[in-house]
N, C-alpha and C positions, 0 to 999 in steps of 0.2 A: 577838739577837732582832731581827727585821725587821718592818716594817710597810709595806704596799703602798698608795700613793696613786695615783689615776689622773688623767691629764690629758685634758681635752677638746680637740677640734680648735681651739677658740677660744684656749685657753691656749697650745697649741703655736704658733698664729699670733702671739700677743702675745710669746711667748718668742723667736720669730724676730725680731720688731721690737726686742726688748730687746738682742739680740746686735748689731744694727746701730746701736744707740744707745750702744755702748761698754760694754755690760753683760757678759753672759755668765753672770750669776747666775740660777739656776733656782729660787731660793728655798731656805730652810732649814727646819728643823722648825718654826720659829716664824714663817716668812714664806712664805706660799704665794700671795701676791697678785702678779700679773704686770702691770706697767705699761709700756705702749709709749710713754708720754710722757716724753722725755728732758728733764726739767725742771731738771737741774743739780745733783742730789743724789748723783752718782756719785763725787765727789772733793772736795778742799778741806777746810776746817775742819769744815763740817757733815757731810761724808761721814765724816770720821774720828770725829766725835762720835757719829754714828749707829752706826758700827761698834763703838765702845766700849760703847754701850748694848746693842747686840745681843749682844756677847760676855759682858757682865756678866750679863744676864738668861739667856743660854744656859747659863752656868756654874751659875747658881743653880738653874734648873729641871733642868739635866742632873744636878746633884748630888742633887736630890730623887728623880729617876727612878732613878739608879744606886745609891741607898741611902746616899749620904753626907749628913751633916748640916752645914749651913753656919750660921754665926751670922746669924740673921735679925732679931733685935731687940736685938742687943748695943749697949750704950751709949745706948739711947734708941730713938726712933721710927725704925725702918728704918736704924739706924746701921750695922748690919752690911753694908749694901749700899754704903756710902760716900756715902749721901744725907745731907744735913744733918740732924743729930739735935738733940734738945733739949739734949744735953750739950755739944756743941761743933762748930764749924766745918765746912768742906767737906773731905771725904776722897774724892779721885777714884780711890784705889787700887781701890775696889770696882767702879768703872765700867770702868776700863781694865785691871784685873788687876795683881797683884803677883807677878812671876815668882819672887821669892825665897821667898814663902810658899805658892806654888801646890803642892799635894800631887799626886803621881803617882797615877793611878788604879790600883787593884789589878786582878788578873786577874779576880776575881769581878765587879768593877764593869764591866769591859769586856764580860763575857759578858752582863750584864744591860742593857747600853746599848741603847737603841732605835735601830735604823738604819732610816731611811725610804727606801724604794725607789719611784721613780716609774715607772709603766708606763702605756702608752696603753690606755684602755678599749676594749671592742669597739664602736667608733664607726665605722660605715660611711662617714661623711662626712669622716673625718680624712684618708684617702688622697686624696679629691677636692680638699679644701681645700689640702693640701700641693702637689698637682699644679698647681692653679690658681695658687698663690703662685709656683711656679717659672716659670710662663709670664709672670706679671706682671713678675717680675724681668727676664726676657729682653726684654720690651717696653720696660721702663724704660731698658735699655741701648741698644736699637735700636728707637725708636718707629715704629709702623706703624698708622695710623688704621684701616685695614680689618681688620687682625688684632685690634686692641683692641675694635672693635665686635663681631666674631664671638665673642671670648672673653667679653664681657659677656653675650651671649645664653646662652652655655653656663653661666655662673655663675648667672644668674637662673633657668635651668631646674633646675639642681641645687638651688638654695635652695628652690624651690617644691616639689620632690619629696624633700626631705631626710628622714632618719630622725628619730624622736622622741627618740633618745638625745642629750642635751645640745642640744636644739633651740634653746633661747634663746641659748646661747653660740655655737653654730654659725651661727645667723642673723646674729649680730653679726660673726662672722668673714667670712661671705659679703659682708656690707655693706661691711666694711673693704676687701675686694678690689675691689668695685665702685667705691668712692670713689677707690682708687688708679688705677683705669682711666679715671676721668672726665677726668683731666688729659691722657690720651693719646689720647682719642677725640674725634670731632666731634659726638657726640650730646649731648642734654641730660642733666644729672646725674640720678641716681636720684630725688632729691627736688627737685622743681621748683615754682616758683610759677606760677600761671596767667598766660598771656600774653594781654593784651587787644589784639585787633586794632583798628586805627584805620582809618577810611575816608579819611583825608587823602591816602594814597598814590595812590588811584584815584578820579578824579572820578566822581560818580554818573552813571549812564546816564540820559539824558533822551530825550524823544520828539523825534526829528529829522525826522519824516516831512514836516512843512511845509517845512523847509529843503531837503529832497531834491526835493520837488515843484517848488519855485520855481527850482531850478538850471537854467540854460540852457547850461551848459558844464561840462566835467569839473572845471575850476578852482573852481567855486562849490559843489561838493559838500562836505559835512562830512567830518571825519576818520573814515575807515572803522573804525579800531580802537576808537573810542569808541561805536560803534553797538550797539544791541540786535540780537538775531537777526532780529527782524521788520523793523527798519530796514535791516539788511544786505541782505535780500532786495529791499527797495524800492530800495536803492542800485543793486543789479545791474540791476533792470528799467530804472532811469533811464539807466544807462550804455548798455544795449542800444538804448534809444530815441535817445539822443544820437549813438551810433555810426552809426546808419542815416541820420541827418540831416546829419552832417558830410561835407565834401568829402574825397576820398581824401587830399589833402595834410594837411588839418587832423587827420584821424583818425590818420594815421601819426605826426604830431607829438604828439598828445595821449594816445594809447593807452599809451605808455611810462610815463606818470605814474600809471596805475592800480595798485592792489594786485595782487600776483601772481595770486591765484586768480580775481580779477575779470577781469583782462586775458585770461587763458586762456579764460574762458567767453565773453567778448566775441568773441574770435577764432573760437571754435568755432561761434558763432551764424551765421557766414558760410559754413560748410562746405557743400559739395554733399551732398544727402541720401544717407546710406549710406556716405559716404567716411570712412576712418580714416587716421591717420598711420602711416607706416612708421617703425620704430625703427632706429637705426644698426646694432644687432647683427644685424638681419635682412638687411642688404645682402649681396648676392652677385652673381656674374655671371649666374647663372640667373634670379634675381629681377628684375634690372634689364632683362633681355631681354623682360620682360612689359610694359614701358612702351609705351603705345599713343597717348598724346596729351599736348600741352602747351597748357594752356588759360589765357587771360586772361579773367576773368569780366566784363570790361567789353565794349564793342562792338568791340574790336580783333579782327581775324581770328586764328584759332587754327591750330595744327598738330594737327588732329584725325585725321589719317590718315598715320601715320609708320611707318618701319621702323628698328629699332635696328641700326646698322652695327657698332658695337663698344663694349665696356666695358673700361676700364683702371683700375688702382689706382695712385695716385701714391705717392711716397715718404713723404708726410705722412699716409698712411692715408686718403686721400680718393678717392672714385670720380669718374670722368669717363665720361659717356655720350654717344656720338656718334650722332645720328639723321639721317634723311633724310626730307623731306616727299615723300610719294608724289604729291602734287598739283602742287607747284611745283618739286620737285627740289632745294630748298634744303637744305644740310647745316649743322647747328649742333651744337656740343658744349655739354653742360650739366655744370657742375662743382659737386661737393659743397662747401658753405661752412661751415655751422654747425648746431648743434642747439639750439634755443631755444624755450621754452614748449611743449615736446613736439613741435616741428616740425623735421623734417630739411630744411634749406634748401639749394637749388641756385641758382646764378645762370646766366643765359643767355649770349648772345653778349656782352652788356654786363654789367659787374659790378653795375650798379644795377638790374638786372632780377632780382627774387627770386621763387622758386617753392617751394612745399612739396610734398614727395613723398608721395602718398597712394595708397591702394588701394581699389577698389570691392568690392562684395559678391562679385564673381566673381574677386577677387584679381588683377585687371588694374591696372597702375600708371598714374598720371597726375601730371604736374607742374602744380600749380594755383597761380594767382596771384589772391589775393583782394584786396578793397578796401584792407586795411591793409598790404599788401605794397608794398615799393618797386618802382616801375615800372608799377604798375597804371594802365591807361588809355593807355599810350604804347607804341608798337611797338618790339619788340626787333630784329626783322628783317622784311624784306618778303618776299613770296612769290618775288620775283625774285632775292633775295640768295643 
């Protein structure tokens, strides 16, 4: 005679943990509780004592089910079990069994013996949980934060959309899987305590407008990163004002101290109307042949009527442009140097003469030397050179 009991996914999950705790016991007819906490009752004296109790009670109730009668009250109160009776002492034979007195079961008894068969119920979440468990095992062997995070999302989605069959137990199984993953991932645990943000890490933003107004040099301006958006705009306006007042030498020395985005805007404020910067990837022989002038925005005479003689590319992937002045006949080569703050820089005959390559709205090219460029206001070559 058989009886079928079904296991939920949660019980399967805990049975899996039981195996890893040195168990392997899936329960008996009188023990269907699965405990994943390996508390130390699997061996030793107390393990043996528990086994004795289990065997004793199993024999007693097995006899009742199979049709055998055992002495239940012999000798006094439960004396037949080997428990202390009113009549005398401790008799442990009932607990641990007496092999000499143990009677063989008859064929008829065996036929009537109840056999418990455990099968999985029609639980659609069982396969999911088993699959997730296998993946968790692999991650425990070979930790991978990104994979752990992705698996947590899958498990949470499955838990939120689980079937109602064994829902309470399966929810616990899903939670156990998530807890196993918490140690493998960088995210916060499933159950978290609120995090209270403090303001000590960042100083409060105050009104710096008066300090900005009073500054008569870049060095006296407040820290840009600590400013409000309104004060950052005021900061930029002040920088543009100071840049126009400074001498070329002072501007060249001070502009490097400005925050990157502010420095770029200060430079752009000096650009010729309608001029834009040429990018390194745009350079080609055909493009450079469109160079029509070399201009110093100071009072120095310019090469504003030139002819491009040749363009060459050096082994360092830099371009050299040879020009001739149609007015003076002077021939000068301009060499690509660097790309900084969005500007493609060339130097002239002298290395301390710097120019940015720009194009106008007609796509004609110009080498421009603005106030913040090295060499501004001093001659690179003379018309007779």
